[in-house]
N, C-alpha and C positions, 0 to 999 in steps of 0.2 A: 922600673917594673921589678917586682919581687918574684922569685921562682918558688914554686911549690917544692917542699923538701920531704915532708913526712907522709907516711901512709895515711894518717888521719886526715891530712889536708886533701890528698887525692880522693879519698873516699867521700869526704864532705862535698867536693865539687861534683863527683860522679852522681851523688844523690840529688844534686840540683837539677835544673832543667837543661834540656838540649836546645840551644838557641839558633844553631845553624848547622847545615849538613851539605856535603858535597858527595860525589860518588865514593871517595876514599876516606874522607875525614868527617868527624863530628866535633862540634864545639859545645862544651858544657859550661854552665855558669852557676855560681853560687853567690847569692847576694850576701854581703857581709852583715846585713842587719836581719838575717833570716830568723823567723820564730823558732824557738827551741822546743823540741818534744821531750817528754820524760826520758831520762837516761842518756841524753845526748849532750855533747859539749857545745856551748855556743860558738857560732862561727867567728865571732869577734875574738874569742880566746885563741882560736887556731891561726888567725891571720893578723898578727901584730907585726909591725905597725900597720895601720889602715892605709892601704895602697891598692894598686892594681896588681893582682897576683896571676901568674901564668905557669902552667905545667904542660908537659908533652908526654903522651903515652903511646909508645910504638911497640906493640907486642911482637914477640918472636913468631907467633902464629901467622902474622901478615908480612913480616920482613925477617926472613930467616937469617940473613947475614948481619953481623954486628956493624960492619961498615955501612950497610944500607940504613940500619936503624939510626946510627949516629948522624948520617948525612941528612936524614929526614928531620931529626930533632934540631939540627943546626938551622935548617930551612924554617922550621916552625918559629924558633926564637928570633931569627933575623926578620922574617916577615912581620911578626907581631910587634917588633920594635917600631916599625914604621906606622903602626896604627895605635901606638900607646896613648897619644894625646887625645884621640877620639873615643877611647873606650871608657865606659863608666867604671867607677871604682867598684870592683868585685873580684872574685877569684874565677879564673878561666882554666879550662883544660882542653887541649886539642888532642883528640884520640884518633889514631889510625884505625878505621873500621873494616877495611878490606885491602887486600894486597894488590900491588901493581903487577901486571902480567909479565912474567919473566921471559916470555917469547918476544914481547915488544921491547922490553928493557933488559937484555941479557947481562949487562954489566951492572955490578952492584952500585957503582957511583958514576954512571954515565952522565954526560952533559944533558942528554935527552930526558933522563929520569929526574934530574935536578930541576930542569925547566918545567916538566909536567907537575912535579910536586909544588914548585913555587907558584905556578899559575893557579892551581887548585886552592892553595892556601890563600892567595890574594882574593879569589872569589869567596872563600869562606869568611874572611874578615870583612870584606865589603858588604856581605849580607848582614853581618852583625852590626856593622858601623852605620848601615842605612844608606850608604852611598849608591847602592845599586838596587834598592828595594828591600822587601822584608825577607826574613829567613824562610827557607823552604824545607 
């Protein structure tokens, strides 16, 4: 699985469709064969070699501490690796869309926070993968 690197790649995937959501995360997908509009770079040019691409976006707005952002990103990449074989070839972006309550998870890298993030990411990828039904 390749990782998204450039701003253009992240923007291309964000412009794609949202294929799954959970209370804290959204999963965006950009088909690599997407039609090109005037003035845009073809997706195939952004995502070479053709493979499954993945990026993680954890804004400071929702995770203030760098240690928390990094822990969430590590969870995203770890969980996605277990679903790599079942994902269609496309570019994906997991975006944190709301923060975890600091009253419930006071430590930046508590075991409880990591378990909650992992459980929610598993649900997110299961929805996309079709193992548990359709995306909501």
